[in-house]
N, C-alpha and C positions, 0 to 999 in steps of 0.2 A: 684338678680343681676340687676343692673341698665342698661337700654338701652341708648345708646348714640343717640342724635338727629342728623339727617342728614340735614345739611344746604347747600343750593345752592347759590353760588355767581353769580350775574349777571354782574359782572364788565367787563368780556371779551366780553359780547354781546353789550356793549355800542358802538355807531357809531365811536367814536374816538378811543376806545380801550386803551390798555396799551401803555406805551412808547415804548416798544420793537416792538409791532405791528405797531405803527405809523412810526417808523424808517424803518421797512420792506416795508411799503406802499410807503413812500417817495422814497426809493431806486428803487421801481418798477414803479415810475412815476404816482402814483394814488393820486388824490386830497383827502386829509385826512379829511377836514372839511365837504365835501359834503356827502349827503346820498347816499346809493347804487343806487337809482333810478336816482338821479341827475347826478351821475358819469356816468351811462350808456348813459344818454342823451348827455353829453358833449363829450364822447369818440367815439360815433358811429354816422354816418350821413347816411341817406338813400336817394337815388335819384331814382326817377321813370323813367325807360327807356321806354319812349313812342315812338313806331315806327311810323314814318310818313306814311300816307296812300300812296299806290303806285299811281304814276301819270298815267293817262290814256295815252295809246299809240294807237292813231287812225291811221288806215291804210285804203287805198282805194284798194278794190279788184275789178278788171275789169274782168268779167267772160263772156265767149262766151255763148250765148243763142240761141237756135233754138227750135221752138215749135214742130217739128217732121216731119217725112217724109210723114205722112198721111195728113198733112195740105198743100194743094197745093199752097195756097197763102202765106205760111209762109216764111219769109226771116230771115237769121241770123242777130243778132245784139249783141252789147256789153252792158252789164248792170253793173253798178257800185254800189258796196256796201261799206258802211263805217262801220268798225268794230274795236272795241277796243280789241287788241290781248291779253291784260292782263286778259280778261275775259274767255279765252279758253286755250287749251293746246299749246305746243310748235310746233307741227307739222302742216303742211298745211291741212291735213285731219281734224284736230280739228277745224281749222278755217272754213273749208267748212261745217262741221256739225253745227257750230254756225250760219253760214249764212243760212243754211237750216231751222233752227228754225225761222229765220227772214222771209224767203221766202220759204215755203214748195214746191213751184212749180219747183225749180231747181232740176235737175236729174244728178246723177253721180253714178259710181260703187264703191263699197267698200265691204270688207269681213273680212279679218284676222287682219288688223291693225298692222301686224308684218313684212311686206315685204316678205311674203311667197306665197300668192295667186296670186299676180300680177294684181289684179282687178282694182286698183285705179291709173293706169298709165295715166298721163296727160302731157301736155306741159306747163311748168311754166317758165316764164321769158325767153322764147325762147329755152329751153332745156327740153328733156323728163325726167321724173322722176316718182317715186312712191310717192304719196303725204303722205302716212302713215309713211314713214321714211325720209321725206324731211322736214327740218326745215323751218319755215316761213322766207322768205328773209328779210333782214334788210331794203330794199327799202320801201319808203312810198307808192308806188303804185305797186301792185302785179297783173300781167296779167296772166290769166289762160285760156288756149285753150285746146280743145281735141287733141288727137294724130294726127299729120299731115298726110296728104295724105291717110286718111281713111274716108269711108262714115259715116257721122254722123247720128245717129238714133234720138237722142234728146239731146240737151245741150252738156254735156261732155261725153255722151255715144256713142261709135263708134261701127261699125259692124266688128266683128272679124272673120267672116265666111271665107274670103279669106285667112287670116293668118292661121287659124286652118286647112284649107284644105291643104295648103302647108306642114304643120307639119305632117298631117296624111299620106301624100304621101311617106314619108321616112320610114314608118312602124316602129314606135318607140317602139319596143318590141323585146325580144329575140326570135330568130328563130333557132331551132335545127333540125338536120337530124333524130334523133331518135324519134320513135313514142311511146311515153310513156305518161301516165296520168299526167296531170299537178298537181304538189304538192306532188308527190310520193317521191321525193328526192330533195336534195339541190345541186345546181350547185356550184362546188368548184372554188375558185379563190384565187390566192396568193396576198399578200399585195403589192408586186411590180406591178402586173397587175392592181390592184385596184387603185393604185396611178396615173395611166395614165389617169383616168377619173376625177381626181380632177381638178376643174375649168371648168368642162363640165356639170356635173349633177346638179349643183347648180342653173342652169337657171330656172326661174319661168314662162317663156313664157308670159311676160308682153308686149312684142312687142315694147319696148322702142328702142331697137337697130335696128329692121327692119324698123320702121317708121322714123328713123333718117338717113337712108342710101339712098343716091341719086340713086344708082343703083336699089334699090327696088322701088323707085318712078318711074323711067323711064322704067323699065322692070318687073313690078310687076306681070304680068301675067305668066311669064316663069321663072324668077329668084326667087329662093326659099327664099332668104333673110338670114341675119346672124343667126337668132335664129334657123331656121329649119336646116341650114347647121351645126351649132354647135352641135345640137342633132344628125344629121346624122353621124358626125365624132365620137360622143360618142358611137353610136351603132356599127360602123365599127371597132373601136379600142377595143371594149369589147372582152376579151379573151373567154368568154362563148358563143359568137355568132358564128354560122356556116354559115351564109348567106352573107359573106363578098363579094364574087364575084358578086352576083346579086345586092347587094346594090351599089357597085361601077359602075356596068354596067348601072344601071338606072340613075346615076348622070353624066354619060359620055355624056354631052350635051354642046352646046355652050352657053347656057343661065342658066341652073339650078345652076351651081357652078362657072363657069368661068366668069360670069359677075361681080364678085367681083373685084373691082379695088383697093382694099386696101386703101380706103379713111379714114378709122379708126374712123368714126363717131360712129360706134357701140361700140367701146371700151370707148369712151368719155361719152356716155349717158347711159351705162349699170348701173342700180342702185345696182347691186350685185358685181360690180367691176370685171367682167369677160372680157375676150378679145377674142371675136369670130373671129377676123381676123387671129389670130395665128392658131386656129383650122381649119379655111377654107384653109389656106396656106398648112397645113399638109394634109388636105383632097384632095387638088388638086394634090399633089405629089403622093398620093395613086391612084387617078383616072388615072393619066398619066402613071403610072407604074414605076415612078422613085423610089418609096419606096414600101415596101411590109409589110404586117401585120406580126409582130413577132409571133412565136409560144408561146402558153401559158406555164407558168412555172409549172402549176399543171393541170392535166387532169380534165376538168370540170365534168366528170362522176365519179369522185373518190368516191363520197358518194352514188353511186347508189347501191341499194340492191333489189334483186329479192324477190318477195313475196313468191315464191315457192323455198324452199331450203335455202333462206337467204344468197345467195352467193354475194360477193362483186366483183366489176369490171364493165367494160363497158357493156352495153346491146348488145346482138347479132345483127349484121348487117343484114338487110333484103334486 
C-alpha cells in the first residue's frame, strides 16, 4: 500500500497573505504592505511621563531660645532657621525634628506623635497647639514660642509643676465608701451614665487651655484653670463616685472655680476640640446647689461578689 506524501503550503504565512485575508485587514484598518514589526511601530506611540522635581519650599522658623535657668547670665532670644519643608513631614513636630538635626542644642518635649500624651504643647503663630497634630502653617515665617505664662526651663520646655499640683488637688480618681480590695470586682455603669463623661475624659492635660486663659494668668495661684476644673466635673458627675459632697465642698471658694469669666479662650485653643467652659458652668451650678447629681441608673456594686459563699449584691455597710 502506497503512502501519500504530506505537503505543507506556506502561502498563508506570506506577509501579504491571500486576497481574503488582505480584505479582512483593510476592513480592520491595518496596513497590508507593512511587516508586523513595522505595523506595530506605526500604530503605537510611547511617551515617557517624567515628573518634574518638586520645587523647594523654604520657610523661616523663628524659635524662642533660652539657655536654661541654671545660667544666671542667660537671656532669652529668637533664633531663625531656614528649612525646606518639602524635606520633612507635614506636621510642625516633623519640622522641629528636622531643625534639631541641623542644631542639636534646641530642646523641646515630644513623645507619642499622635496627640495623646500632650507633651509637645507650644505656642505657634500666637495660639496654643500640639505640634504633632498641627500642620505647618502656610505662612513664610513661622513663630514658635513656649506655652505662655509658664516658667521656662530651657528653650521650648516649660515647668509643669504648678499645673500638675492643681490637677492633683481635685483627687482625680474614684472614691468609694466601701472598704474592699482594689480590683476584686468591676464597678457597674450604664451607657447613659457613661455618655455624660463624653467630652470630658478625652482631655490629655496638655495645658493649652489653661495657659490661654486670662483668669489663669491673673489668679494662677488660686484659680485651678480650665483643665483641672474640667476633670473635677468629670469625677463629680461620675455615677460610680461616692465623694461628691466633699469634692464640691472643696471647690466652694471664690477663686478655685468662680474666677472663670467665660472668656472661652480654652475652647478656642483646645487641640482635642473640647469645651471646658461648658463643664465649668455645670460645675458652678452643682457647687451653688442649683443642680444636684442625678442618681445612677445602675448600682455600681452590681457585680460585687463575696469570696466566701459567692453571693451577689452590695457589700455589708460598716
